[in-house]
ZAVO-34006 format. One record per residue: residue in three letters; z, x, y of N, C-alpha, C in turn. Coordinates in Angstrom, 1 decimal, always signed. Each point is the difference from the previous one (the first is absolute). Layout:
NODE   residuo      n_Z      n_X      n_Y     ca_Z     ca_X     ca_Y      c_Z      c_X      c_Y
NODE       ALA        Z        X        Y        Z        X        Y        Z        X        Y
...
This chain:
NODE   residuo      n_Z      n_X      n_Y     ca_Z     ca_X     ca_Y      c_Z      c_X      c_Y
NODE       UNK    +10.1     -1.3    -98.6     -0.5     +0.7     -1.0     +0.2     -0.7     -1.6
NODE       UNK     +1.5     -0.4     +0.0     +0.4     -0.9     -1.1     -0.8     -1.2     -0.1
NODE       UNK     -0.4     -0.9     +1.2     -0.8     -0.9     -0.2     -1.1     +0.2     -0.7
NODE       UNK     -0.5     +1.2     +0.3     -1.5     -0.1     -0.5     -0.1     +0.3     -1.2
NODE       UNK     +1.3     +0.9     -0.5     +0.1     +0.5     -1.8     +0.1     -1.2     -0.5
NODE       UNK     +0.9     -0.9     +0.6     +0.4     -1.4     -0.8     -1.2     -0.8     -0.5
NODE       UNK     -0.7     -0.2     +1.2     -1.3     -0.8     -0.2     -0.7     +0.8     -1.2
NODE       UNK     -0.3     +1.5     +0.1     -0.8     +0.3     -1.0     +0.6     +0.3     -1.3
NODE       UNK     +1.4     +0.4     -0.3     +0.6     +0.3     -1.4     +0.7     -1.1     -0.5
NODE       UNK     +0.5     -1.0     +0.9     +0.9     -0.7     -0.4     +1.4     +0.1     +0.5
NODE       UNK     +1.0     -0.8     +0.4     +1.1     +0.5     +0.9     +0.8     +1.3     -1.2
NODE       UNK     +0.2     -0.4     -1.4     +1.0     +0.7     -0.7     -0.8     +1.7     -0.1
NODE       UNK     -1.2     +0.0     -0.2     -0.4     +1.2     +0.0     -0.1     +0.8     +1.4
NODE       UNK     -0.3     -0.9     +1.1     -0.1     +0.6     +1.4     +1.5     +0.5     +0.2
NODE       UNK     +1.0     -0.8     -0.4     +1.5     +0.5     +0.3     +0.3     +1.1     -0.8
NODE       UNK     -0.4     +0.1     -1.1     +0.1     +1.4     -0.8     -0.8     +1.2     +0.9
NODE       UNK     -1.3     -0.1     +0.3     -1.0     +0.8     +0.7     +0.8     +0.2     +1.7
NODE       UNK     +0.4     -0.8     +0.4     +0.5     +0.3     +1.2     +1.2     +0.5     +0.2
NODE       UNK     +0.8     -0.1     -1.0     +1.4     +0.5     -0.2     -0.3     +1.5     -0.3
NODE       UNK     -1.1     +0.4     -0.8     -0.2     +1.5     -0.2     -0.7     +0.7     +1.3
NODE       UNK     -0.7     -0.7     +0.6     -0.2     +0.5     +1.5     +1.0     +0.1     +1.0
NODE       UNK     +0.9     -0.9     +0.0     +1.0     +0.2     +0.9     +1.2     +1.1     -0.5
NODE       UNK     +0.0     +0.2     -1.4     +1.3     +1.1     -0.3     -0.4     +1.4     +0.5
NODE       UNK     -1.1     +0.3     +0.3     +0.0     +1.4     -0.2     -1.4     +0.3     +1.2
NODE       UNK     +0.2     +0.3     +1.1     -0.9     +0.2     +0.8     -1.3     +0.8     -0.3
NODE       UNK     -1.1     -0.5     +0.4     -1.2     +0.9     -0.4     -0.5     +0.7     +1.4
NODE       UNK     -0.7     +1.4     -0.8     -0.7     +0.6     +1.5     -1.0     -0.8     +0.3
NODE       UNK     -0.8     +0.4     +0.9     -1.1     -0.8     +0.8     -1.2     +0.4     -1.1
NODE       UNK     -0.6     -1.2     -0.1     -1.1     +0.1     -1.0     +0.4     +0.2     -1.6
NODE       UNK     +1.2     -0.1     +0.0     +0.7     +0.0     -1.5     +0.1     -1.4     -0.8
NODE       UNK     -0.7     +0.1     -0.9     +0.4     -1.5     -0.8     +1.1     -0.2     -1.1
NODE       UNK     +0.5     -1.0     -0.5     +0.8     +0.0     -1.1     -1.1     +0.1     -1.1
NODE       UNK     +0.6     +1.2     -0.9     -0.4     +0.3     -1.2     +1.2     -0.1     -1.2
NODE       UNK     +0.2     -1.3     -0.4     +1.1     -0.3     -0.7     -0.2     +0.1     -1.4
NODE       UNK     +0.8     +1.1     -0.7     -0.2     +0.1     -1.6     -1.0     +1.2     -0.3
NODE       UNK     -0.3     +0.5     +0.8     -1.2     +1.3     -0.1     +0.6     +0.9     -1.1
NODE       UNK     +1.1     +0.6     +0.3     +0.6     +0.9     -1.0     +0.1     -0.6     -1.3
NODE       UNK     +0.2     -1.3     -0.1     +0.0     -0.5     -1.7     -1.2     -0.1     -0.5
NODE       UNK     -0.9     -0.3     +1.1     -1.4     -0.2     -0.6     -0.5     +1.4     -0.4
NODE       UNK     +0.5     +1.2     +0.8     -0.6     +1.3     -0.7     +0.7     +0.4     -1.4
NODE       UNK     +1.1     -0.5     -0.1     +0.6     +0.4     -1.5     -0.4     -1.2     -1.0
NODE       UNK     -0.9     -0.7     +0.1     -0.8     -0.9     -1.1     -1.2     +0.5     -0.6
NODE       UNK     -0.4     +1.2     +0.7     -1.2     +0.8     -0.1     +0.0     +0.0     -1.8
NODE       UNK     -1.2     -0.3     -0.6     -0.1     -0.1     -1.6     +0.1     +1.8     -0.1
NODE       UNK     +0.5     +0.4     -0.9     +0.2     +1.2     -0.4     +0.0     +1.1     +0.8
NODE       UNK     -0.7     +1.0     -0.1     +0.2     +1.3     +1.0     -0.3     -0.5     +1.5
NODE       UNK     +0.8     +0.0     +0.9     -0.5     -0.1     +1.4     -0.8     +0.9     +0.3
NODE       UNK     -0.2     +0.9     -0.2     -1.2     +1.0     +0.3     -1.2     -0.4     -0.5
NODE       UNK     +0.1     -0.6     -0.8     -1.3     -0.6     -0.9     +0.2     -1.2     -0.9
NODE       UNK     +0.3     -1.1     +1.0     +0.0     -1.3     -0.7     -1.0     -0.8     -0.4
NODE       UNK     +0.2     -0.6     -1.3     -1.2     -1.0     -0.6     -0.3     -1.1     +0.3
NODE       UNK     +0.4     -0.5     +1.0     -0.5     -1.2     +0.9     +0.7     -0.1     +1.2
NODE       UNK     -0.4     -1.2     +1.1     +0.7     -0.4     +0.9     +1.4     -0.1     -0.5
NODE       UNK     +1.1     +0.5     +0.9     +1.3     -0.5     -0.2     +0.3     -1.6     +0.2
NODE       UNK     +0.8     -0.6     -0.3     +0.1     -1.2     -0.1     +1.4     -0.5     +0.7
NODE       UNK     +0.2     -0.8     +1.0     +0.9     -0.4     +0.6     +0.7     -1.5     -0.7
NODE       UNK     +1.5     +0.3     -0.3     +0.8     -0.7     -1.0     +0.7     -1.3     +1.2
NODE       UNK     +0.0     -0.8     -0.9     +1.1     -1.1     +1.2     -1.0     -0.8     +0.8
NODE       UNK     -1.1     +0.0     +0.0     -1.1     -0.6     +0.7     +0.0     -1.6     -0.1
NODE       UNK     -0.3     -0.6     +1.3     -0.3     -1.1     -0.4     -1.3     -0.7     +0.1
NODE       UNK     -0.5     -0.7     -0.6     -1.4     -0.5     -0.3     -0.4     -1.1     +1.1
NODE       UNK     -0.8     +0.7     +0.9     -0.5     -1.0     +1.3     -1.4     -0.7     -0.7
NODE       UNK     +0.2     -1.3     +0.9     -1.6     -0.6     +0.0     -0.5     +0.9     +1.0
NODE       UNK     -1.5     -0.1     -0.2     -1.0     +0.7     +0.7     +0.3     -0.6     +1.3
NODE       UNK     +0.4     -1.1     +0.5     +0.1     -0.7     +1.3     +1.2     +0.8     +0.9
NODE       UNK     +1.3     +0.1     -1.2     +1.1     +0.8     +0.5     -0.2     +1.5     +0.4
NODE       UNK     -0.8     +0.5     -0.7     -0.5     +1.4     +0.2     -0.9     +0.1     +1.0
NODE       UNK     -0.8     -0.7     +0.3     -0.9     -0.2     +1.4     +1.2     +0.0     +1.1
NODE       UNK     +0.9     -1.0     +0.0     +1.0     -0.3     +1.4     +0.5     +1.3     -0.2
NODE       UNK     +0.6     +0.6     -0.8     +0.9     +1.3     +0.1     -0.9     +1.0     +0.5
NODE       UNK     -1.1     +0.2     -0.5     -0.8     +1.3     +0.2     -0.5     -0.3     +1.7
NODE       UNK     -0.5     -1.0     +0.5     -0.2     -0.4     +1.4     +0.7     +0.5     +0.9
NODE       UNK     +1.7     -0.2     -0.4     +0.9     +0.4     +0.8     +0.2     +1.6     -0.2
NODE       UNK     -0.2     +0.6     -1.0     +0.4     +0.9     -0.5     -0.9     +1.4     +0.3
NODE       UNK     -1.5     -0.3     +0.2     -1.0     +0.6     +0.0     -0.1     +1.3     +0.8
NODE       UNK     +0.3     -0.2     +1.1     +0.1     +1.3     +1.0     +1.2     +0.8     -0.6
NODE       UNK     +1.0     -0.4     -0.5     +1.4     +0.9     -0.2     -0.6     +0.8     -1.2
NODE       UNK     -0.7     -0.9     -1.1     -0.3     +0.9     -1.2     -1.0     +1.3     +0.3
NODE       UNK     -0.8     -0.2     +1.2     -1.1     +0.6     +0.2     +0.7     +1.4     +1.0
NODE       UNK     +0.8     -0.5     +0.6     +1.1     +1.0     +0.8     +0.8     +1.0     -1.4
NODE       UNK     +0.5     -0.6     -0.6     +0.4     +0.6     -1.4     -0.6     +1.2     -0.4
NODE       UNK     -1.3     -0.2     -0.2     -0.9     +1.2     -0.6     -0.2     +1.0     +0.9
NODE       UNK     +0.3     -0.1     +1.1     -0.4     +0.8     +1.3     -1.0     -0.4     +0.5
NODE       UNK     -0.4     -1.0     +0.1     -1.1     -0.7     +0.7     -0.1     +0.4     +1.4
NODE       UNK     -1.2     +0.6     +0.5     -0.4     +0.1     +1.5     +1.0     +1.2     +0.4
NODE       UNK     +0.5     +0.8     -1.0     +0.8     +1.3     +0.5     -0.4     +1.2     -0.8
NODE       UNK     -0.5     -0.3     -1.8     -0.6     +1.1     -0.7     -1.2     -0.1     -0.5
NODE       UNK     -0.4     +1.1     +0.0     -1.4     +0.3     -0.5     -0.4     -0.9     -1.4
NODE       UNK     +1.0     +0.2     -1.1     -0.3     -0.2     -1.1     +0.1     -1.8     -0.1
NODE       UNK     +0.4     -0.8     +0.8     -0.1     -1.4     +0.0     -1.3     -0.5     +0.9
NODE       UNK     -0.6     -0.5     -1.0     -1.6     -0.8     +0.9     +0.5     -1.0     +0.5
NODE       UNK     -0.9     -0.5     +1.2     +0.5     -1.2     +0.5     -0.4     -1.2     -0.6
NODE       UNK     +0.4     -0.3     -1.3     -0.4     -1.1     -0.6     -0.1     -1.2     +0.5
NODE       UNK     +0.7     -0.2     +0.9     +0.5     -1.4     +0.7     -1.3     -0.4     +0.8
NODE       UNK     -0.7     +1.0     +0.4     -1.1     -0.6     +0.4     -1.5     -0.1     -0.8
NODE       UNK     +0.3     +0.2     -1.0     -0.8     -0.3     -1.1     -0.2     -1.1     -0.6
NODE       UNK     -1.3     -0.4     -0.6     -0.4     -1.5     -0.4     +1.3     +0.0     -1.3
NODE       UNK     +0.5     -1.4     +0.0     +0.9     -0.3     -0.9     -0.7     -1.0     -1.0
NODE       UNK     +0.1     +0.2     -1.0     -0.8     -0.6     -1.3     +0.7     -1.0     -0.8
NODE       UNK     +1.6     -0.2     +0.3     +0.5     -1.1     -0.8     +0.8     -0.8     +1.0
NODE       UNK     -0.1     -1.7     -0.4     +0.3     -0.8     +1.0     +1.4     -0.1     +0.3
NODE       UNK     +0.8     +0.8     -1.2     +1.8     +0.0     -0.2     +0.4     +0.8     -0.4
NODE       UNK     +0.8     +0.6     +0.2     +0.6     +1.0     -1.0     +0.2     -0.3     -1.6
NODE       UNK     -0.1     +1.0     -0.9     +0.0     -0.5     -1.8     +0.8     +0.8     -0.3
NODE       UNK     +0.5     -0.2     -1.3     +0.9     +0.8     -0.6     -0.7     +0.8     -1.2
NODE       UNK     +0.1     +1.3     +0.2     -0.8     +1.0     -0.7     +0.6     +0.7     -1.0
NODE       UNK     -0.1     -0.4     -1.3     +0.9     +0.7     -1.0     -0.5     +1.6     -0.1
NODE       UNK     -1.2     +0.2     +0.3     -0.1     +1.3     -0.1     +0.5     +0.8     +1.2
NODE       UNK     +0.5     -0.5     +0.8     +0.7     +0.7     +1.3     +1.5     -0.3     +0.1
NODE       UNK     +0.5     +0.0     -1.2     +1.4     -0.2     -0.2     +0.5     -1.5     +0.6
NODE       UNK     -0.8     -0.8     -0.6     +0.5     -1.6     +0.3     +0.1     +0.0     +1.4
NODE       UNK     -0.6     +0.5     +1.0     +0.3     -0.2     +1.1     -1.2     -0.9     +0.8
NODE       UNK     +0.2     -0.4     +1.3     -0.6     -0.9     +0.5     -1.3     +0.9     +1.0
NODE       UNK     -1.3     -0.1     -0.4     -0.8     +1.0     +0.9     -1.2     -0.7     +0.5
NODE       UNK     -0.6     +0.8     +1.1     -1.3     -0.5     +0.9     -0.8     +1.1     -0.4
NODE       UNK     -1.5     -0.7     -0.2     -0.9     +1.0     +0.6     -1.1     +0.2     +0.8
NODE       UNK     +0.0     +1.3     +0.4     -0.7     +0.2     +1.6     -0.9     +1.0     -0.4
NODE       UNK     -1.1     -0.1     +0.3     -1.1     +1.1     +0.1     -0.8     +0.3     +1.4
NODE       UNK     -0.1     +1.3     +0.0     -0.9     +0.3     +1.4     -1.4     -0.5     -0.1
NODE       UNK     -0.4     +0.4     +1.2     -1.7     -0.7     -0.1     -0.8     +0.3     -0.8
NODE       UNK     +0.2     +1.7     -0.3     -1.1     +0.6     -1.2     +0.1     -0.7     -0.9
NODE       UNK     +1.3     -0.5     -0.6     +0.3     -0.7     -1.4     -0.2     -1.7     +0.1
NODE       UNK     -0.9     -0.3     +1.1     +0.1     -1.2     +0.2     -0.7     -1.0     -1.3
NODE       UNK     -0.6     +0.7     -0.9     -0.7     -0.7     -1.1     +1.0     -0.3     -1.1
NODE       UNK     +1.3     +0.5     +0.3     +1.2     -0.4     -0.6     +0.2     -1.6     -0.3
NODE       UNK     -0.5     -0.4     +1.0     -0.1     -1.3     +0.2     -1.0     -1.1     -0.7
NODE       UNK     -0.5     +1.0     -0.8     -1.3     -0.8     -0.5     +0.7     -0.3     -1.8
NODE       UNK     +1.3     +1.0     +0.0     +0.7     -0.3     -1.5     -0.7     +0.6     -0.8
NODE       UNK     -0.3     -0.6     -1.4     -0.4     +0.4     -0.8     -1.4     +0.3     -0.2
NODE       UNK     -0.8     -0.3     +1.2     -1.3     +0.4     +0.3     +0.0     +1.2     +1.0
NODE       UNK     +1.0     +0.6     +0.2     +0.2     +1.2     +1.0     -0.7     +1.2     -0.2
NODE       UNK     -0.5     +0.4     -1.0     -0.2     +0.9     -0.5     +0.4     +1.4     +0.1
NODE       UNK     -0.4     +1.2     +0.3     +0.3     +1.1     +0.2     +0.5     +0.4     +1.5
NODE       UNK     +1.1     -0.1     +0.4     +0.4     +0.4     +1.4     -0.4     +0.8     +0.5
NODE       UNK     -0.6     +0.4     +1.4     -0.4     +1.3     +0.6     +1.2     +0.8     +0.3
NODE       UNK     -0.2     +1.5     -0.1     +0.8     +0.9     +0.7     +0.7     -0.2     +1.3
NODE       UNK     +1.3     -0.2     +0.1     +0.7     +0.0     +1.3     +0.6     -1.4     -0.2
NODE       UNK     -0.5     -0.8     -1.0     +0.9     -1.3     -0.3     +1.2     +0.5     +0.1
NODE       UNK     +1.1     -1.3     +0.4     +1.3     +0.2     +0.2     +0.5     -1.2     -0.7
NODE       UNK     +0.7     -0.5     -0.8     +0.9     -1.0     -0.3     +1.5     +0.3     -0.2
NODE       UNK     +0.8     -1.0     +0.5     +1.3     +0.1     +0.4     +0.8     -1.4     -0.3
NODE       UNK     +1.3     +0.5     -0.8     +0.9     -1.3     -0.4     +1.2     +0.5     +0.8
NODE       UNK     +0.4     -1.0     +1.0     +1.5     +0.2     +0.2     +0.9     -1.0     -1.3
NODE       UNK     +1.2     +0.3     +0.0     +0.5     -0.7     -0.7     +1.9     -0.5     +0.2
NODE       UNK     +0.2     -0.8     -0.4     +1.7     -0.4     +0.1     +0.5     -1.1     -1.1
NODE       UNK     +1.2     +0.1     +0.3     +0.7     -1.1     -1.1     +1.2     -0.6     +0.7
NODE       UNK     +0.7     -1.3     -0.5     +1.1     -0.3     +0.5     +1.0     -0.1     -1.1
NODE       UNK     +1.3     +0.6     +0.0     +1.1     -0.4     -1.0     +0.3     -1.0     +0.1
NODE       UNK     +0.6     -0.5     -1.1     +0.7     -1.1     -0.2     +1.2     -0.3     +0.9
NODE       UNK     +0.3     +1.0     +0.9     +1.1     -0.5     +0.8     -0.5     +0.2     +1.7
NODE       UNK     -1.6     -0.3     -0.2     -0.8     +0.1     +1.1     -0.2     +0.9     +0.9
NODE       UNK     -0.2     +1.3     -0.3     -0.1     +1.3     +0.6     -1.4     +0.1     -0.2
NODE       UNK     -0.5     +0.5     +0.9     -1.7     +0.5     -0.1     +0.1     +1.4     -0.4
NODE       UNK     -0.8     +0.6     -1.0     -0.1     +0.9     -0.5     -1.6     +0.6     +0.3
NODE       UNK     -0.1     +0.7     +0.8     -1.3     +0.8     +0.6     -0.5     +0.8     -1.2
NODE       UNK     -1.2     -0.3     -0.6     -0.3     +1.2     -1.2     -0.8     +0.8     +0.5
NODE       UNK     -0.8     +0.9     -0.9     -1.1     +1.0     +0.4     -0.8     -0.5     +0.6
NODE       UNK     -1.2     +1.0     +0.9     -1.1     -0.1     +0.1     -0.9     +0.5     -1.0
NODE       UNK     -1.1     -0.6     -0.5     -0.7     +0.4     -0.9     -1.5     +0.2     +0.6
NODE       UNK     -0.6     +0.8     -0.3     -1.3     +0.4     +0.8     -0.8     +0.6     -0.8
NODE       UNK     -1.1     -0.4     -0.1     -1.3     +0.6     -0.8     -1.2     +0.6     +1.3
NODE       UNK     -0.6     +1.2     -0.3     -0.7     +0.3     +0.8     -1.3     +0.5     -0.8
NODE       UNK     -1.3     -0.4     +0.3     -1.2     +0.4     -1.1     -0.4     +1.3     +1.1
NODE       UNK     -0.1     +1.1     -1.4     -0.4     +1.3     +0.6     -1.3     +0.5     -0.6
NODE       UNK     -0.8     +1.1     +0.6     -1.0     +0.1     -0.5     -0.3     +0.4     -1.5
NODE       UNK     -1.1     -0.2     -0.3     -0.2     +0.2     -1.3     +0.3     +1.4     -0.7
NODE       UNK     +0.8     +0.0     -0.9     +0.4     +1.2     -0.6     +1.5     +0.2     +0.1
NODE       UNK     +0.6     -0.8     +0.9     +1.3     +0.0     +0.2     +1.1     +0.2     -1.0
NODE       UNK     -0.2     -1.0     -0.8     +0.7     -0.4     -1.3     -0.7     -0.9     -1.2
NODE       UNK     -0.8     +0.4     -0.9     -0.8     -1.0     -0.7     +0.8     -0.9     -0.8
NODE       UNK     +1.0     +0.4     -0.6     +1.1     -1.0     -0.6     +0.7     -1.1     +1.0
NODE       UNK     -0.1     +0.1     +1.5     +0.5     -1.1     +0.8     -1.2     -0.6     +0.6
NODE       UNK     -1.1     +0.3     -0.5     -1.2     -0.6     +0.7     -0.1     +0.6     +1.3
NODE       UNK     +0.5     +1.3     +0.4     -0.2     +0.6     +1.4     +1.1     -1.0     +0.9
NODE       UNK     +1.1     -0.8     -0.4     +1.1     -0.6     +0.9     +0.7     +1.2     -0.1
NODE       UNK     +0.8     -0.1     +1.5     +1.3     +0.8     +0.0     +1.4     -1.2     +0.5
NODE       UNK     +0.6     -0.1     -0.9     +1.3     -0.7     +0.1     +1.1     +0.9     +0.6
NODE       UNK     +0.6     -0.8     +0.9     +1.1     +0.5     +0.6     +1.2     -1.1     +0.5
NODE       UNK     +0.9     +0.3     +0.1     +1.2     -0.9     +0.4     +0.8     +0.6     +1.0
NODE       UNK     +0.5     -0.9     +0.4     +1.1     -0.1     +1.6     +1.1     -0.7     -0.3
NODE       UNK     +1.3     +0.7     +0.1     +1.1     -0.8     -0.3     +0.5     -0.7     +1.5
NODE       UNK     +0.7     -1.2     -0.2     +0.5     -0.6     +1.1     +1.2     +0.7     +1.0
NODE       UNK     +0.2     +1.1     -0.5     +0.7     +1.0     +1.0     -1.1     +1.0     +0.7
NODE       UNK     -1.5     -0.4     -0.1     -0.8     +0.8     +0.8     -0.2     +1.3     -1.0
NODE       UNK     +0.7     +0.4     -1.0     -0.4     +1.2     -0.7     -1.5     -0.3     -1.1
NODE       UNK     -0.4     +1.3     +0.2     -1.3     +0.3     -0.9     +0.3     +0.1     -1.3
NODE       UNK     -0.4     -0.9     -1.1     +0.5     +0.0     -1.4     -0.9     +0.9     -0.7
NODE       UNK     -1.4     -0.1     -0.1     -0.8     +0.9     -0.5     -1.5     -0.6     +0.2
NODE       UNK     -0.8     +0.9     -0.4     -1.9     -0.4     -0.1     -0.5     +0.8     -0.9
NODE       UNK     -0.9     -0.7     -0.7     -0.7     +0.7     -1.1     -0.5     +1.4     +0.5
NODE       UNK     +0.1     +1.2     -0.5     -0.6     +1.2     +0.0     +0.6     +0.6     +1.4
NODE       UNK     +1.2     -0.4     +0.4     +0.6     +0.3     +1.1     +1.7     +0.0     -0.1
NODE       UNK     +0.5     +0.1     +1.1     +1.5     +0.1     -0.2     +0.3     -1.3     -0.7
NODE       UNK     +1.2     +0.2     -1.0     +0.3     -0.6     -1.1     -0.8     -0.8     -0.8
NODE       UNK     -1.2     +0.7     -0.2     -1.0     -0.5     -0.9     +0.6     -0.6     -1.2
NODE       UNK     +1.0     +0.7     -0.5     +0.6     -0.6     -1.4     +0.5     -1.1     +0.2
NODE       UNK     +0.7     -0.5     +1.4     +0.8     -1.2     -0.2     -1.1     -1.1     -0.1
NODE       UNK     -1.2     -0.1     +0.5     -0.8     -1.0     -0.1     -1.1     +0.1     -1.2
NODE       UNK     +0.1     +0.6     -0.9     -0.8     +0.2     -1.0     -0.6     -1.0     -1.0
NODE       UNK     +1.2     -1.0     -0.1     +0.0     -1.2     -0.5     -0.9     -1.3     +0.5
NODE       UNK     -0.4     +0.2     +1.3     -0.8     -0.5     +0.8     -1.3     -0.2     -0.5
NODE       UNK     -0.5     +1.3     -0.4     -1.1     +0.1     -0.7     -0.4     -0.5     -1.2
NODE       UNK     +1.1     +0.0     -1.0     +0.0     -0.7     -1.3     -0.1     -1.5     +0.0
NODE       UNK     +0.8     -0.7     +1.2     +0.0     -1.3     -0.1     -1.5     -0.5     +0.7
NODE       UNK     -0.5     +0.6     +0.8     -1.4     -0.5     +0.8     -0.9     +0.4     -1.2
NODE       UNK     +0.2     +0.9     -0.9     -1.0     +0.3     -0.8     -0.5     -1.4     -0.9
NODE       UNK     +1.1     -0.9     +0.0     -0.4     -1.3     -0.7     -1.1     -0.6     +0.7
NODE       UNK     -0.3     +0.2     +1.2     -1.0     -0.8     +0.9     -1.3     +1.0     +0.1
NODE       UNK     +0.0     +1.1     -0.7     -1.2     +1.0     +0.3     -1.3     -0.5     +0.4
NODE       UNK     -0.5     -1.1     -1.0     -1.3     -0.6     +0.0     -0.2     -0.5     +1.7
NODE       UNK     +1.4     -0.5     +0.6     -0.4     -0.4     +1.1     +0.4     +0.7     +1.3
NODE       UNK     -0.2     +1.3     -0.2     +0.6     +1.1     +0.7     +1.4     +0.5     +0.1
NODE       UNK     +0.7     -0.3     -0.7     +1.5     -0.1     -0.2     +0.8     -0.8     +0.9
NODE       UNK     -0.7     -1.4     +0.3     +0.7     -0.7     +1.0     +0.5     -1.2     -0.6
NODE       UNK     +1.1     -0.3     +0.6     +0.6     -1.4     -0.7     -0.1     -0.9     +1.4
NODE       UNK     -0.2     -1.4     -0.2     -0.2     -0.7     +1.2     +1.1     -1.2     +0.4
NODE       UNK     +0.3     -0.4     +1.0     +0.6     -1.4     +0.2     -0.1     -1.0     -1.1
NODE       UNK     +1.3     -0.5     -0.3     -0.3     -1.3     -1.1     -0.6     -0.8     +0.3
NODE       UNK     -1.0     -0.7     -0.6     -0.8     -1.2     +0.6     +0.7     -1.1     +0.2
NODE       UNK     -0.6     -0.5     +1.1     +1.0     -1.2     +0.6     +1.0     +0.3     +1.2
NODE       UNK     -0.1     +1.4     +0.1     +0.6     +0.7     +1.0     -0.9     +1.0     +1.0
NODE       UNK     -1.5     -0.1     -0.2     -0.9     +0.9     +0.4     -0.5     -0.5     +1.4
NODE       UNK     +0.0     +0.9     +1.0     -0.7     -0.2     +1.2     -1.5     -0.4     -0.6
NODE       UNK     -0.5     -1.2     +0.5     -1.6     -0.1     -0.7     -1.1     +1.1     +0.4
NODE       UNK     -0.7     +0.4     -1.0     -0.9     +0.9     +0.0     -0.9     +0.3     +1.1
NODE       UNK     +0.1     +1.3     +0.5     -0.7     +0.4     +1.2     -1.3     +0.6     -0.1
């Protein structure tokens, strides 16, 4: 395991992560979720109604190539952290189309490295600015992670958008936003449990109202148009 991590993260980072894994036994299927309580403490303003995605401090800025190496090693563990395969709230996004060639740092998602997945109904997302209005049932998902300056991997939230039937919510363009935490806990969803916790998602995506409230993968990291 250590040799694999060393190739992926570099020796110093691998030593740090390996020491973490060795220091406390993990239950079957459990993954290291380093620093999550401190991340929660950084929510902007009222934790029951944050103003924006909370940001992780002490993060290492990675190249896209470094982020890709880490993500390839950690992807299955990241998915399991959200309860993948065991919780109905976690969609099988790892089986969906991926629209970025490498993870990229998203300032609007707490400066974490993210990936853009979409289900088959939302396949026109891959047309990017020419996507138009995505149909009901479209699902978009962003998983996220970061690395501390000490070389520890911080799994971030899973961000989900689902296009609901017309009339669901005019202001959000009928998108339902939801978040799942990297301990598998459900954080909130538009017009549902914890709705106040994800209200800021609507305000942020309103900046792209003319393109169905969608942000797209940065140019240069996009999978070619489908």
